C-alpha atoms as a printed R data frame, in Angstrom:
    type eleno elety resid chain resno       x       y       z
1   ATOM     1    CA   MET     A     1 105.572 121.596  92.913
2   ATOM     2    CA   THR     A     2 103.880 124.623  92.462
3   ATOM     3    CA   SER     A     3 104.640 127.201  95.122
4   ATOM     4    CA   ALA     A     4 101.069 128.972  95.305
5   ATOM     5    CA   PRO     A     5  98.167 127.874  96.339
6   ATOM     6    CA   LEU     A     6  95.776 126.172  93.806
7   ATOM     7    CA   THR     A     7  92.380 126.965  93.676
8   ATOM     8    CA   LEU     A     8  89.476 124.405  94.079
9   ATOM     9    CA   TYR     A     9  86.246 125.262  92.990
10  ATOM    10    CA   SER     A    10  83.813 123.188  95.330
11  ATOM    11    CA   TYR     A    11  80.351 122.406  96.353
12  ATOM    12    CA   TRP     A    12  80.390 121.384 100.096
13  ATOM    13    CA   ARG     A    13  77.943 118.425  99.725
14  ATOM    14    CA   SER     A    14  79.367 116.774  96.166
15  ATOM    15    CA   THR     A    15  80.950 113.746  96.541
16  ATOM    16    CA   THR     A    16  83.161 114.157  93.758
17  ATOM    17    CA   SER     A    17  84.513 117.630  95.420
18  ATOM    18    CA   TYR     A    18  84.651 115.472  98.919
19  ATOM    19    CA   ARG     A    19  87.324 112.951  97.330
20  ATOM    20    CA   VAL     A    20  89.772 115.903  95.698
21  ATOM    21    CA   ARG     A    21  89.770 117.999  99.166
22  ATOM    22    CA   ALA     A    22  90.604 114.856 100.564
23  ATOM    23    CA   ALA     A    23  92.997 113.764  98.637
24  ATOM    24    CA   LEU     A    24  94.522 117.435  98.676
25  ATOM    25    CA   ASN     A    25  94.686 117.117 102.432
26  ATOM    26    CA   LEU     A    26  96.175 113.802 102.410
27  ATOM    27    CA   LYS     A    27  99.036 115.029 100.160
28  ATOM    28    CA   GLY     A    28  99.574 118.310 102.475
29  ATOM    29    CA   VAL     A    29  99.044 120.809  99.206
30  ATOM    30    CA   ALA     A    30  97.446 124.016 100.291
31  ATOM    31    CA   TYR     A    31  94.262 125.231  98.395
32  ATOM    32    CA   ASP     A    32  91.804 127.828  98.315
33  ATOM    33    CA   ILE     A    33  88.333 126.660  98.295
34  ATOM    34    CA   VAL     A    34  85.634 129.074  95.762
35  ATOM    35    CA   PRO     A    35  82.105 127.787  96.856
36  ATOM    36    CA   VAL     A    36  79.743 126.838  93.547
37  ATOM    37    CA   ASP     A    37  76.481 126.764  94.987
38  ATOM    38    CA   LEU     A    38  74.999 123.726  92.996
39  ATOM    39    CA   VAL     A    39  71.423 124.107  94.248
40  ATOM    40    CA   ALA     A    40  71.432 127.586  93.059
41  ATOM    41    CA   GLY     A    41  72.620 126.818  89.979
42  ATOM    42    CA   ASP     A    42  75.749 128.924  89.903
43  ATOM    43    CA   GLN     A    43  77.861 126.274  88.050
44  ATOM    44    CA   LYS     A    44  75.414 127.201  84.593
45  ATOM    45    CA   ALA     A    45  76.923 131.171  84.927
46  ATOM    46    CA   ASP     A    46  78.400 131.968  81.785
47  ATOM    47    CA   ASP     A    47  81.646 132.566  83.548
48  ATOM    48    CA   TYR     A    48  81.474 129.096  85.115
49  ATOM    49    CA   ALA     A    49  80.486 126.899  82.201
50  ATOM    50    CA   ALA     A    50  83.181 128.770  80.126
51  ATOM    51    CA   MET     A    51  86.121 127.179  82.566
52  ATOM    52    CA   ASN     A    52  84.028 124.082  83.376
53  ATOM    53    CA   PRO     A    53  81.871 122.867  80.338
54  ATOM    54    CA   GLY     A    54  80.419 120.202  81.590
55  ATOM    55    CA   LYS     A    55  78.596 122.591  84.510
56  ATOM    56    CA   GLY     A    56  80.028 120.456  87.330
57  ATOM    57    CA   VAL     A    57  82.322 120.163  90.416
58  ATOM    58    CA   PRO     A    58  84.944 119.690  91.203
59  ATOM    59    CA   THR     A    59  87.148 122.811  89.168
60  ATOM    60    CA   LEU     A    60  91.039 122.581  90.062
61  ATOM    61    CA   VAL     A    61  92.993 125.897  88.804
62  ATOM    62    CA   LEU     A    62  96.717 125.565  89.309
63  ATOM    63    CA   PRO     A    63  98.749 129.080  89.866
64  ATOM    64    CA   ASP     A    64  99.409 129.511  86.031
65  ATOM    65    CA   GLY     A    65  95.358 128.972  85.240
66  ATOM    66    CA   THR     A    66  95.736 125.924  84.065
67  ATOM    67    CA   VAL     A    67  92.153 124.481  84.540
68  ATOM    68    CA   LEU     A    68  91.578 120.561  85.369
69  ATOM    69    CA   THR     A    69  88.154 119.084  85.088
70  ATOM    70    CA   GLN     A    70  86.454 115.582  86.540
71  ATOM    71    CA   SER     A    71  86.979 114.410  89.940
72  ATOM    72    CA   LEU     A    72  89.133 110.741  88.746
73  ATOM    73    CA   ALA     A    73  91.395 113.011  86.388
74  ATOM    74    CA   ILE     A    74  92.354 115.792  88.990
75  ATOM    75    CA   LEU     A    75  92.902 112.855  91.711
76  ATOM    76    CA   ASP     A    76  95.448 111.353  89.045
77  ATOM    77    CA   TYR     A    77  96.749 114.676  88.430
78  ATOM    78    CA   ILE     A    78  97.374 115.201  92.013
79  ATOM    79    CA   ASP     A    79  98.834 111.446  92.747
80  ATOM    80    CA   ALA     A    80 101.322 112.050  89.822
81  ATOM    81    CA   GLU     A    81 102.665 115.670  91.261
82  ATOM    82    CA   TRP     A    82 102.591 114.975  94.945
83  ATOM    83    CA   PRO     A    83 103.481 111.138  94.477
84  ATOM    84    CA   THR     A    84 103.817 111.002  98.560
85  ATOM    85    CA   PRO     A    85 101.020 109.301 100.181
86  ATOM    86    CA   PRO     A    86 100.302 107.151  96.873
87  ATOM    87    CA   LEU     A    87  96.549 106.914  96.275
88  ATOM    88    CA   LEU     A    88  97.575 103.938  94.336
89  ATOM    89    CA   PRO     A    89  99.720 101.168  94.462
90  ATOM    90    CA   ALA     A    90 102.868 100.390  92.303
91  ATOM    91    CA   ASP     A    91 101.712  96.705  91.790
92  ATOM    92    CA   PRO     A    92  99.682  96.049  88.856
93  ATOM    93    CA   VAL     A    93  97.357  93.827  89.990
94  ATOM    94    CA   ALA     A    94  96.884  95.759  93.641
95  ATOM    95    CA   ARG     A    95  96.533  98.598  91.384
96  ATOM    96    CA   ALA     A    96  93.711  97.179  89.731
97  ATOM    97    CA   ARG     A    97  91.730  95.662  92.488
98  ATOM    98    CA   VAL     A    98  91.964  99.486  94.387
99  ATOM    99    CA   LEU     A    99  90.561 100.853  90.933
100 ATOM   100    CA   ALA     A   100  88.119  98.179  90.903
101 ATOM   101    CA   ALA     A   101  86.843  99.318  94.033
102 ATOM   102    CA   ALA     A   102  86.985 102.543  93.318
103 ATOM   103    CA   HIS     A   103  85.103 102.547  90.338
104 ATOM   104    CA   THR     A   104  82.078 100.581  91.584
105 ATOM   105    CA   MET     A   105  81.853 104.354  93.646
106 ATOM   106    CA   ALA     A   106  82.722 106.940  91.047
107 ATOM   107    CA   LEU     A   107  81.405 105.124  87.689
108 ATOM   108    CA   ASP     A   108  78.725 102.707  88.702
109 ATOM   109    CA   VAL     A   109  76.852 104.725  91.393
110 ATOM   110    CA   HIS     A   110  77.755 108.503  91.338
111 ATOM   111    CA   PRO     A   111  76.520 109.158  87.771
112 ATOM   112    CA   VAL     A   112  72.630 107.493  88.095
113 ATOM   113    CA   ASN     A   113  73.080 109.378  91.650
114 ATOM   114    CA   ASN     A   114  73.993 113.106  91.070
115 ATOM   115    CA   LEU     A   115  72.153 115.795  91.149
116 ATOM   116    CA   ARG     A   116  71.330 116.205  87.978
117 ATOM   117    CA   VAL     A   117  70.017 113.029  87.512
118 ATOM   118    CA   VAL     A   118  67.445 112.882  90.337
119 ATOM   119    CA   THR     A   119  66.699 116.866  89.059
120 ATOM   120    CA   HIS     A   120  65.738 115.159  85.741
121 ATOM   121    CA   LEU     A   121  63.878 112.122  87.430
122 ATOM   122    CA   ARG     A   122  61.810 114.908  89.040
123 ATOM   123    CA   ASP     A   123  61.002 117.655  86.495
124 ATOM   124    CA   ALA     A   124  60.835 114.997  83.508
125 ATOM   125    CA   TYR     A   125  59.360 112.030  84.362
126 ATOM   126    CA   ASP     A   126  57.298 113.556  87.816
127 ATOM   127    CA   ALA     A   127  59.152 110.557  89.822
128 ATOM   128    CA   GLY     A   128  57.789 112.812  93.163
129 ATOM   129    CA   THR     A   129  60.481 112.721  96.325
130 ATOM   130    CA   ASP     A   130  59.110 108.927  96.909
131 ATOM   131    CA   GLY     A   131  60.466 107.820  93.727
132 ATOM   132    CA   ALA     A   132  63.551 110.089  93.875
133 ATOM   133    CA   MET     A   133  64.447 108.383  97.203
134 ATOM   134    CA   ASP     A   134  63.624 105.106  95.656
135 ATOM   135    CA   TRP     A   135  66.017 105.627  92.731
136 ATOM   136    CA   MET     A   136  69.014 106.642  94.610
137 ATOM   137    CA   ARG     A   137  68.649 103.982  97.260
138 ATOM   138    CA   HIS     A   138  68.152 101.536  94.979
139 ATOM   139    CA   TRP     A   139  71.672 102.259  92.969
140 ATOM   140    CA   MET     A   140  73.761 102.773  96.208
141 ATOM   141    CA   THR     A   141  72.189  99.596  97.825
142 ATOM   142    CA   GLU     A   142  73.551  97.740  94.533
143 ATOM   143    CA   GLY     A   143  77.122  99.283  94.356
144 ATOM   144    CA   PHE     A   144  77.619  98.711  98.028
145 ATOM   145    CA   THR     A   145  76.524  95.422  97.510
146 ATOM   146    CA   ALA     A   146  79.358  94.667  94.666
147 ATOM   147    CA   LEU     A   147  81.226  96.845  96.871
148 ATOM   148    CA   GLU     A   148  81.452  94.615  99.927
149 ATOM   149    CA   ALA     A   149  82.697  91.474  98.114
150 ATOM   150    CA   LEU     A   150  85.348  93.655  96.562
151 ATOM   151    CA   VAL     A   151  87.251  95.114  99.487
152 ATOM   152    CA   GLN     A   152  89.132  93.441 102.208
153 ATOM   153    CA   ASP     A   153  87.621  92.540 105.636
154 ATOM   154    CA   ASP     A   154  90.892  92.321 107.574
155 ATOM   155    CA   THR     A   155  92.133  95.737 107.248
156 ATOM   156    CA   PRO     A   156  90.572  99.011 108.421
157 ATOM   157    CA   PHE     A   157  90.862 101.045 105.101
158 ATOM   158    CA   ALA     A   158  89.634  99.078 101.447
159 ATOM   159    CA   PHE     A   159  93.191  97.437 101.079
160 ATOM   160    CA   GLY     A   160  95.251  97.985 103.883
161 ATOM   161    CA   THR     A   161  96.421 100.567 106.583
162 ATOM   162    CA   ALA     A   162  96.403 103.720 104.776
163 ATOM   163    CA   PRO     A   163  93.679 105.226 102.720
164 ATOM   164    CA   ASP     A   164  93.638 104.998  98.978
165 ATOM   165    CA   LEU     A   165  91.579 106.253  95.961
166 ATOM   166    CA   ALA     A   166  89.129 103.765  96.962
167 ATOM   167    CA   ASP     A   167  88.473 105.135 100.444
168 ATOM   168    CA   LEU     A   168  88.481 108.472  99.597
169 ATOM   169    CA   CYS     A   169  85.526 107.441  96.732
170 ATOM   170    CA   ILE     A   170  84.249 105.540  99.358
171 ATOM   171    CA   VAL     A   171  83.779 107.598 102.068
172 ATOM   172    CA   ALA     A   172  82.160 110.212  99.822
173 ATOM   173    CA   GLN     A   173  79.330 108.125  98.628
174 ATOM   174    CA   VAL     A   174  78.843 106.686 102.123
175 ATOM   175    CA   TYR     A   175  77.908 110.164 102.922
176 ATOM   176    CA   ASN     A   176  75.931 110.692  99.912
177 ATOM   177    CA   ALA     A   177  74.162 107.255 101.666
178 ATOM   178    CA   ARG     A   178  73.676 108.389 104.627
179 ATOM   179    CA   ARG     A   179  71.956 111.847 103.512
180 ATOM   180    CA   TRP     A   180  69.360 109.514 101.705
181 ATOM   181    CA   GLY     A   181  68.589 107.162 104.095
182 ATOM   182    CA   VAL     A   182  70.071 104.219 102.708
183 ATOM   183    CA   ASP     A   183  70.499 101.654 105.331
184 ATOM   184    CA   LEU     A   184  74.012 100.613 105.230
185 ATOM   185    CA   ASP     A   185  73.936  97.422 108.102
186 ATOM   186    CA   PRO     A   186  74.195  94.990 105.326
187 ATOM   187    CA   PHE     A   187  77.478  96.317 104.453
188 ATOM   188    CA   PRO     A   188  80.342  96.088 107.488
189 ATOM   189    CA   ASN     A   189  82.734  96.287 105.143
190 ATOM   190    CA   VAL     A   190  81.657  99.864 104.062
191 ATOM   191    CA   ALA     A   191  80.714 100.848 107.517
192 ATOM   192    CA   ARG     A   192  84.422  99.902 108.795
193 ATOM   193    CA   ILE     A   193  85.994 101.835 106.036
194 ATOM   194    CA   GLU     A   194  83.760 105.023 106.537
195 ATOM   195    CA   ALA     A   195  84.856 104.787 110.671
196 ATOM   196    CA   ALA     A   196  88.660 104.730 109.492
197 ATOM   197    CA   CYS     A   197  88.185 107.304 106.797
198 ATOM   198    CA   LEU     A   198  86.783 109.739 109.388
199 ATOM   199    CA   ALA     A   199  89.098 109.337 111.865
200 ATOM   200    CA   HIS     A   200  92.220 110.139 109.863
201 ATOM   201    CA   PRO     A   201  92.270 114.011 110.206
202 ATOM   202    CA   ALA     A   202  92.947 114.606 106.849
203 ATOM   203    CA   ILE     A   203  89.921 113.176 105.598
204 ATOM   204    CA   ALA     A   204  87.651 114.545 108.129
205 ATOM   205    CA   ALA     A   205  88.742 118.333 107.841
206 ATOM   206    CA   ALA     A   206  87.623 117.284 104.073
207 ATOM   207    CA   HIS     A   207  84.219 116.433 104.781
208 ATOM   208    CA   PRO     A   208  81.655 118.302 103.992
209 ATOM   209    CA   ASP     A   209  80.146 119.723 107.030
210 ATOM   210    CA   GLN     A   210  83.523 121.436 107.628
211 ATOM   211    CA   GLN     A   211  83.151 123.151 104.637
212 ATOM   212    CA   PRO     A   212  83.083 127.213 104.346
213 ATOM   213    CA   ASP     A   213  80.165 126.782 102.333
214 ATOM   214    CA   ALA     A   214  78.300 124.274 104.570
215 ATOM   215    CA   SER     A   215  74.535 124.728 105.667
């Protein structure tokens, strides 16, 4: 257990930062936020790039100065260091199902829907606003279609009565989907999970609108 707060480099609208903030809140772990304005290009500054060569967020700095990057790796560390409440079930099959749902959001949808991708589409391929929006909505809709069939339909959260890793990845991606105007009506399971997450105080406190750099 650490005695001093962690330092989380975060951007308020970042879905990956949202996941980590929610996990830390669920575990009751103290942390300080240092905002990184991705739109302004703060992530490209030499001092930040030296700390996080991927030039993204989140970055988690431990009290001893150890730097962790990549949200799924950070979430794995958090769950190992503070195992209660767990983000993943102990049963191997249940664990695999939670990971499949989480990865559908974090590995299938997010990589093609982040800021650097849509910026490159506009700059290198002259996608324009309509083209960028179509791209974002297409991949999110495809991801939610798969997710709808992967999660349970008889529990408040994705796989039970308490939030897990899948829920954190889902609620963050739904926030992004609402920003881009994705039609969520065909996805009642996704809507139910989002509602359950936002009703949980720890996850609600991690919401982008509640962050110190929100604008």
